[in-house]
LUMROLUM-871837 format. One line per 10 residues: number of its first residue (from 0); for each residue x, y, z of C-alpha. Coordinates in steps of 0.05 Angstrom, whole numbers. Layout:
BEGIN
NUM) X,Y,Z | ...
END
This chain:
BEGIN
0) -231,-448,15 | -196,-476,-44 | -176,-399,-59 | -153,-381,-1 | -110,-455,8 | -79,-434,-66 | -54,-362,-45 | -15,-391,16 | 20,-440,-25 | 37,-387,-79
10) 63,-343,-18 | 106,-401,3 | 132,-410,-63 | 146,-339,-73 | 184,-337,-9 | 223,-389,-30 | 227,-366,-99 | 270,-311,-89 | 353,-307,-83 | 379,-345,-28
20) 343,-330,34 | 378,-319,111 | 351,-286,174 | 395,-258,228 | 366,-221,285 | 293,-220,285 | 242,-156,284 | 291,-115,310 | 244,-54,287 | 168,-45,304
30) 121,-3,258 | 105,71,300 | 41,112,275 | 55,174,334 | 121,211,314 | 87,289,298 | 88,322,232 | 63,384,225 | 45,428,160 | 45,500,187
40) 1,488,253 | -35,437,229 | -18,368,259 | -18,311,193 | -62,267,234 | -40,208,179 | 26,227,173 | 55,157,168 | 5,123,129 | 37,109,72
50) -3,149,27 | -46,130,-32 | -59,127,-103 | -117,100,-132 | -152,72,-67 | -218,50,-49 | -256,60,5 | -297,25,56 | -314,38,131 | -326,-13,189
60) -333,-3,259 | -256,-35,276 | -257,-15,345 | -318,-39,364 | -324,43,394 | -399,51,361 | -374,94,304 | -338,78,235 | -272,69,218 | -241,85,139
70) -214,23,108 | -163,51,42 | -144,-12,-3 | -108,-10,-52 | -108,-70,-106 | -39,-108,-110 | -16,-74,-50 | -63,-79,7 | -98,-34,54 | -96,21,108
80) -138,25,171 | -160,95,194 | -193,97,266 | -242,152,280 | -223,196,331 | -281,241,335 | -335,257,290 | -292,258,220 | -230,261,241 | -180,194,235
90) -115,187,261 | -83,128,228 | -64,54,265 | -31,-5,233 | -57,-57,277 | -133,-64,252 | -90,-81,184 | -77,-150,206 | -142,-169,223 | -161,-171,153
100) -148,-226,99 | -118,-213,27 | -164,-169,-2 | -168,-174,-75 | -202,-137,-138 | -255,-100,-97 | -271,-85,-21 | -347,-75,14 | -355,-76,72 | -433,-91,87
110) -473,-130,139 | -501,-180,102 | -537,-228,163 | -574,-176,195 | -522,-185,261 | -503,-113,260 | -431,-130,250 | -395,-107,177 | -384,-168,135 | -325,-164,82
120) -333,-185,7 | -290,-176,-49 | -268,-204,-115 | -261,-297,-114 | -248,-333,-160 | -324,-338,-175 | -324,-259,-173 | -356,-250,-105 | -329,-279,-40 | -366,-269,31
130) -326,-269,87 | -373,-264,157 | -344,-202,207 | -339,-225,287 | -310,-189,345 | -247,-218,380 | -227,-176,439 | -269,-102,405 | -224,-117,341 | -263,-138,278
140) -243,-204,251 | -267,-243,188 | -280,-314,179 | -293,-341,106 | -355,-351,88 | -362,-381,16 | -361,-360,-55 | -427,-331,-89 | -463,-382,-137 | -524,-389,-165
150) -569,-452,-199 | -576,-428,-270 | -600,-477,-330 | -528,-515,-336 | -514,-517,-260 | -488,-470,-210 | -462,-407,-241 | -410,-354,-204 | -442,-285,-199 | -395,-253,-240
160) -350,-190,-235 | -310,-182,-287 | -238,-159,-265 | -221,-92,-247 | -288,-79,-227 | -339,-64,-171 | -403,-91,-168 | -460,-51,-140 | -487,-74,-75 | -554,-55,-45
170) -626,-80,-21 | -661,-66,-91 | -716,-107,-81 | -729,-71,-11 | -742,-143,27 | -686,-122,80 | -624,-170,49 | -568,-149,1 | -577,-160,-73 | -508,-145,-125
180) -516,-126,-189 | -455,-119,-248 | -437,-117,-310 | -442,-170,-352 | -376,-206,-388 | -387,-163,-454 | -392,-105,-410 | -461,-83,-447 | -515,-96,-395 | -519,-99,-318
190) -538,-167,-286 | -582,-168,-216 | -564,-226,-169 | -625,-225,-120 | -614,-248,-52 | -663,-301,-44 | -656,-317,31 | -715,-285,57 | -762,-312,-3 | -736,-378,11
200) -751,-376,85 | -672,-384,98 | -639,-360,160 | -601,-295,151 | -533,-331,175 | -541,-368,99 | -545,-324,34 | -577,-357,-29 | -572,-310,-92 | -617,-327,-158
210) -604,-293,-221 | -658,-241,-227 | -646,-199,-283 | -606,-203,-349 | -621,-129,-365 | -624,-82,-295 | -637,-15,-304 | -657,-33,-384 | -597,1,-414 | -539,-30,-453
220) -465,6,-457 | -443,12,-534 | -377,54,-545 | -405,114,-527 | -403,153,-466 | -483,154,-470 | -517,98,-458 | -582,66,-501 | -639,70,-444 | -708,36,-447
230) -673,-38,-468 | -695,-102,-449 | -677,-168,-463 | -711,-233,-441 | -691,-261,-373 | -683,-341,-379 | -642,-331,-448 | -585,-290,-449 | -584,-273,-531 | -600,-205,-532
240) -543,-156,-556 | -495,-148,-514 | -523,-199,-471 | -464,-259,-487 | -494,-276,-558 | -455,-262,-623 | -476,-195,-639 | -447,-169,-577 | -418,-98,-585 | -398,-71,-504
250) -322,-58,-509 | -327,-26,-440 | -306,-92,-402 | -291,-53,-334 | -340,-10,-297 | -358,13,-218 | -434,17,-198 | -460,50,-137 | -528,47,-114 | -564,107,-71
260) -629,135,-79 | -600,220,-100 | -673,238,-120 | -705,206,-48 | -764,174,-83 | -752,100,-55 | -717,61,-116 | -646,61,-119 | -612,100,-182 | -542,90,-195
270) -464,116,-212 | -427,88,-271 | -359,84,-276 | -324,71,-337 | -248,49,-358 | -255,97,-425 | -282,170,-386 | -258,206,-330 | -326,231,-312 | -377,189,-274
280) -452,178,-307 | -511,174,-261 | -576,144,-283 | -653,172,-255 | -684,104,-234 | -758,104,-257 | -780,41,-216 | -827,86,-178 | -849,118,-232 | -864,53,-273
290) -855,-3,-233 | -789,-35,-251 | -719,-13,-244 | -700,17,-310 | -660,79,-330 | -710,140,-345 | -654,197,-352 | -575,201,-349 | -528,242,-330 | -467,230,-376
300) -417,282,-334 | -454,285,-258 | -434,349,-227 | -453,379,-159 | -463,453,-145 | -443,466,-207 | -379,417,-194 | -362,375,-250 | -338,306,-222 | -271,278,-262
310) -217,235,-245 | -162,230,-296 | -199,161,-310 | -239,101,-296 | -281,132,-234 | -303,93,-181 | -363,122,-134 | -373,116,-65 | -429,129,-8 | -401,139,56
320) -411,180,126 | -346,197,132 | -363,259,172 | -408,226,229 | -466,263,213 | -515,214,201 | -525,219,126 | -475,197,74 | -429,230,27 | -409,220,-33
330) -332,204,-54 | -299,188,-124 | -229,147,-134 | -199,141,-192 | -187,58,-212 | -140,48,-266 | -67,58,-238 | -39,105,-291 | -86,161,-264 | -79,208,-201
340) -31,193,-151 | -44,253,-100 | -113,286,-126 | -144,215,-109 | -199,218,-68 | -249,268,-90 | -310,289,-34 | -378,321,-37 | -397,322,32 | -484,318,39
350) -495,378,83 | -568,363,81 | -594,292,100 | -609,223,84 | -671,231,61 | -662,303,31 | -590,304,1 | -551,357,-18 | -485,344,-50 | -434,402,-42
360) -352,390,-73 | -306,407,-18 | -234,378,-43 | -199,324,-90 | -152,310,-29 | -192,274,18 | -150,245,72 | -88,255,29 | -76,318,44 | -69,301,117
370) -15,248,94 | 64,256,73 | 45,246,3 | 93,253,-54 | 47,225,-110 | 88,161,-133 | 145,123,-112 | 177,161,-50 | 260,154,-33 | 272,181,37
380) 337,210,56 | 358,228,130 | 416,291,133 | 425,345,182 | 410,401,134 | 407,465,184 | 463,434,228 | 432,430,291 | 455,358,306 | 394,325,285
390) 374,291,224 | 323,325,178 | 284,285,133 | 286,299,59 | 237,263,7 | 241,255,-68 | 189,218,-101 | 171,190,-180 | 127,252,-173 | 58,269,-184
400) 14,257,-240 | 2,307,-303 | -65,311,-333 | -72,305,-388 | -5,308,-413 | 2,237,-383 | 74,233,-335 | 96,243,-270 | 136,304,-253 | 175,303,-183
410) 194,346,-128 | 224,345,-60 | 203,364,12 | 238,383,60 | 229,368,142 | 266,393,187 | 267,347,262 | 240,390,318 | 255,325,361 | 268,359,436
420) 270,295,480 | 278,219,465 | 224,179,440 | 181,245,427 | 186,247,348 | 166,312,320 | 189,336,245 | 158,408,215 | 147,421,139 | 192,481,113
430) 179,467,41 | 147,415,-4 | 182,446,-59 | 253,448,-43 | 311,497,-72 | 244,497,-130 | 262,438,-172 | 184,440,-189 | 209,480,-252 | 260,434,-270
440) 213,377,-292 | 244,331,-269 | 217,263,-283 | 240,221,-222 | 280,252,-161 | 308,200,-119 | 364,232,-73 | 440,213,-39 | 474,272,4 | 553,268,8
450) 611,292,-4 | 633,264,-92 | 681,319,-114 | 728,311,-54 | 732,379,-24 | 700,354,47 | 627,397,39 | 575,340,21 | 535,344,-49 | 473,331,-70
460) 453,275,-124 | 392,260,-150 | 370,201,-200 | 325,208,-245 | 270,157,-273 | 304,153,-336 | 369,121,-312 | 415,185,-307 | 439,226,-241 | 444,312,-234
470) 492,338,-189 | 486,391,-151 | 554,419,-111 | 550,445,-47 | 586,511,-51 | 576,533,26 | 635,561,56 | 652,500,107 | 611,429,115 | 588,458,189
480) 537,510,154 | 477,494,119 | 495,471,43 | 482,520,-11 | 481,469,-73 | 481,495,-134 | 468,458,-204 | 529,437,-246 | 500,382,-286 | 437,349,-300
490) 470,296,-326 | 535,265,-296 | 586,250,-346 | 628,189,-344 | 696,224,-363 | 734,161,-373 | 697,144,-432 | 662,195,-442 | 586,170,-437 | 533,200,-398
500) 521,161,-324 | 462,117,-340 | 442,54,-297 | 379,35,-340 | 317,71,-316 | 300,93,-237 | 367,123,-215 | 368,104,-138 | 431,129,-109 | 468,124,-39
510) 533,156,-32 | 593,105,7 | 667,97,3 | 654,28,-22 | 732,7,-40 | 761,48,26 | 811,87,-16 | 782,152,26 | 740,178,-34 | 660,175,-34
520) 641,129,-88 | 565,134,-119 | 527,64,-127 | 453,66,-150 | 398,9,-156 | 355,6,-217 | 288,-20,-242 | 323,-82,-264 | 350,-114,-193 | 418,-85,-206
530) 466,-52,-165 | 513,-7,-192 | 578,13,-175 | 619,85,-200 | 681,87,-169 | 706,160,-152 | 779,168,-185 | 779,247,-181 | 850,267,-147 | 834,340,-156
540) 786,374,-95 | 727,403,-127 | 726,362,-188 | 678,300,-196 | 708,235,-231 | 663,178,-240 | 674,120,-276 | 631,49,-278 | 666,-8,-246 | 605,-56,-240
550) 531,-67,-244 | 532,-122,-195 | 570,-91,-143 | 579,-150,-84 | 551,-201,-129 | 490,-172,-121 | 426,-179,-167 | 362,-189,-131 | 308,-214,-172 | 232,-242,-167
560) 205,-299,-205 | 132,-264,-183 | 156,-193,-205 | 190,-172,-278 | 218,-111,-235 | 260,-109,-175 | 267,-21,-154 | 320,-35,-127 | 333,28,-80 | 395,19,-28
570) 412,43,35 | 489,50,67 | 508,64,144 | 491,45,204 | 412,13,219 | 413,-6,287 | 447,16,362 | 516,-25,335 | 545,23,291 | 562,-17,241
580) 554,-6,169 | 512,-46,124 | 478,-44,51 | 411,-43,56 | 364,-52,-11 | 291,-41,-10 | 258,-80,-67 | 193,-81,-108 | 156,-137,-65 | 164,-111,-6
590) 227,-147,26 | 281,-110,52 | 354,-145,49 | 412,-128,82 | 487,-148,79 | 556,-141,108 | 623,-139,88 | 620,-77,62 | 701,-52,93 | 741,-108,48
600) 763,-46,8 | 774,-65,-66 | 709,-82,-108 | 680,-145,-74 | 664,-207,-105 | 603,-219,-64 | 579,-187,3 | 536,-231,54 | 470,-229,62 | 452,-228,129
610) 374,-218,121 | 324,-230,60 | 269,-203,110 | 301,-148,150 | 260,-142,217 | 207,-175,183 | 169,-125,141 | 145,-125,75 | 114,-58,69 | 71,-46,11
620) 117,-54,-61 | 173,-13,-80 | 208,0,-18 | 256,46,-12 | 295,49,66 | 326,106,106 | 360,94,185 | 379,157,228 | 379,161,299 | 325,218,307
630) 317,235,376 | 394,221,395 | 379,179,455 | 432,153,505 | 427,74,478 | 434,108,396 | 371,73,382 | 357,84,308 | 293,102,268 | 277,78,197
640) 227,109,149 | 203,69,83 | 187,104,20 | 136,54,-28 | 102,61,-92 | 38,96,-64 | 94,160,-59 | 81,161,23 | 123,147,84 | 116,87,137
650) 154,102,211 | 188,52,245 | 231,43,314 | 284,1,341 | 249,-39,393 | 317,-65,436 | 377,-64,438 | 425,-106,388 | 499,-126,391 | 549,-153,344
660) 558,-203,398 | 485,-224,409 | 472,-292,395 | 418,-314,346 | 391,-382,356 | 380,-418,295 | 311,-457,284 | 342,-523,299 | 331,-497,371 | 249,-482,366
670) 206,-542,339 | 139,-519,314 | 86,-554,294 | 35,-572,262 | 62,-530,199 | 17,-519,166 | -30,-515,229 | -107,-499,222 | -131,-490,295 | -73,-494,341
680) 7,-490,333 | 58,-520,383 | 117,-496,403 | 174,-529,437 | 241,-497,461 | 307,-517,486 | 349,-487,547 | 381,-435,507 | 327,-398,514 | 329,-384,594
690) 342,-309,601 | 281,-300,638 | 212,-309,598 | 201,-329,530 | 167,-280,486 | 132,-320,429 | 99,-282,375 | 66,-293,306 | 80,-238,261 | 44,-224,188
700) 87,-212,133 | 76,-139,134 | 104,-138,205 | 35,-133,236 | 41,-180,314 | -19,-225,306 | -12,-269,368 | 35,-249,427 | 47,-280,492 | 96,-290,542
710) 119,-360,586 | 164,-379,630 | 222,-400,601 | 227,-470,648 | 163,-489,612 | 204,-515,544 | 131,-507,507 | 64,-475,492 | 7,-485,439 | -33,-418,401
720) -99,-415,387 | -93,-395,316 | -164,-409,290 | -182,-334,289 | -121,-322,237 | -138,-314,161 | -99,-368,115 | -26,-340,94 | 40,-343,113 | 66,-322,183
730) 135,-312,229 | 140,-343,290 | 185,-303,335 | 216,-347,398 | 258,-296,440 | 295,-299,511 | 343,-242,523 | 388,-236,470 | 368,-306,440 | 320,-311,377
740) 295,-352,329 | 243,-342,279 | 212,-398,228 | 158,-386,179 | 85,-413,196 | 37,-423,146 | -38,-422,166 | -88,-469,119 | -163,-460,138
END
């Protein structure tokens, strides 16, 4: 477990290594996945999944209902869990995400030990790490088993899988257990690691691998798309060209492999995705004919029903029964992060059977078209556009990937708020190209709405990737009717210096009267962690005049010791039922910072940070927050939507009322030990926690409730069983009425 322990320690370092921390209110917001969103008459069942860019896909029965669910994994970002609600229908449910440990590199969900429960295989320090699956309260969890090594001539050697690669896993030798293939370190030949558990008469719960073949498939991959077939190298000594010797020539170090019997002849054929190509190569296995796993035919540009499979670069392949009809379908996704960010899940449905396959192209937006997904880097804003008293939802983004031009092109989506009663949130898509901005070919569209030219009408500001701003003036008759936004300038100017207003890269504007002079100012985040303040100096209604005052507004400069870019995204306004205005900033590493002190008048020296992980949310990367009371409930409870790097949205609702005078208990009022913990976590609290029962929760850094119990306040202590939790950092929340305490807890295994 050395690798997981290291992960935990790194996480602690990351939390402590950021700018000074603070925590005021605890988990005010909880993720909510059931706000209805419609596109026409179609309900987007996966609306708030958060989008996808380059997902890997796996399936397992997460809720033990007998039907496999979908797991979408994005390297460096995390995973999403889609629960099957019928044959081929899914609904996003985030509560199952907390059952997974940290995933790295790739993900496979396969029953390795024959207990009819899918196990987890993903990249580890060694290359292949195994965690056994088990059910707890009908929810699939995983317990680390081991990394896979084999006994070679120089001792234990790891089953090698190159970075950014996906190995192939299936029963290659037909003995009933799972074997592994992966390219060698040179990316030239395929190595087979045989599962020798049955050969050595070992228990099914154990896994032993043996190096079986240095040149499985008898092919060698050089520079070209076409591979050399009929190649062979000795099993015992890796001296052949491409097997690690001095003559190795392979250049394609990263590959994806999928094993599947495409021609139904009893042996496993394979798909090969490569980092240098947009299409997928298909190889026919001749084992049935010639007695050895060997490529006897190759299709360098695989297609089915006359539709060639192509993603912009580096495809991965998956054989999964996504429509629950008893046979596996084929899906393909891009593996390169500089690739498609919307047309990113290609589906070829198997209209035949498992033994008589017939693949038919269906779509390249499978699942994605059921989400709110704006390509990459989404930025939500709430604004009552149609003046019906309810805040509508606008979503801009960094944009949709354009192939082969290799850039992102932006537009804005507009969702009307159709909520009719408190708690029953609903939205209706009005247009996915608001004001026809697609034709402007904008690179980046982050939005802010407010009066900037002092004529009482709300204008539209659009921030771009190059750090500049476009200004759309509101020319409507009044501010009580739907705005008419007319482009005045695609590059706002600072007329005091006759220079283009430029915040660096990735401008993320917000409009607010920072200095309290009755005129709205413009602030903006950027890629480098700054918060830039442009003061509104115009004295003539209807004219815009902005000048840069500082790029460290309130003394804020957010950076991470482990993240070179910050991508600060500000929101200014109310965040909860208190009605008080706060400054909230989303960051690249997922933390949300909240500041007080906005009403201090002229350019403040320093704002007060009151939350460094607001509501203990750390969702995806490049979070961009927006708040509003969407359902106009009497308690003025707010809702929050977060944009992220994947181009989607995640919905949260305020879980309980807060007040400015709420008593917030400090960590000194709660004792937690041992910390780090392994199996049992003990919590003690004092008599301040006496308002009814005491709620004790363990929450993951992604905001998922992992453990929740309620105790009598007079008990003053409790013990939580944490043996089933994965290694990592969590927050322990102890609450009794308005009295709350939050403290980080580390689980080590």
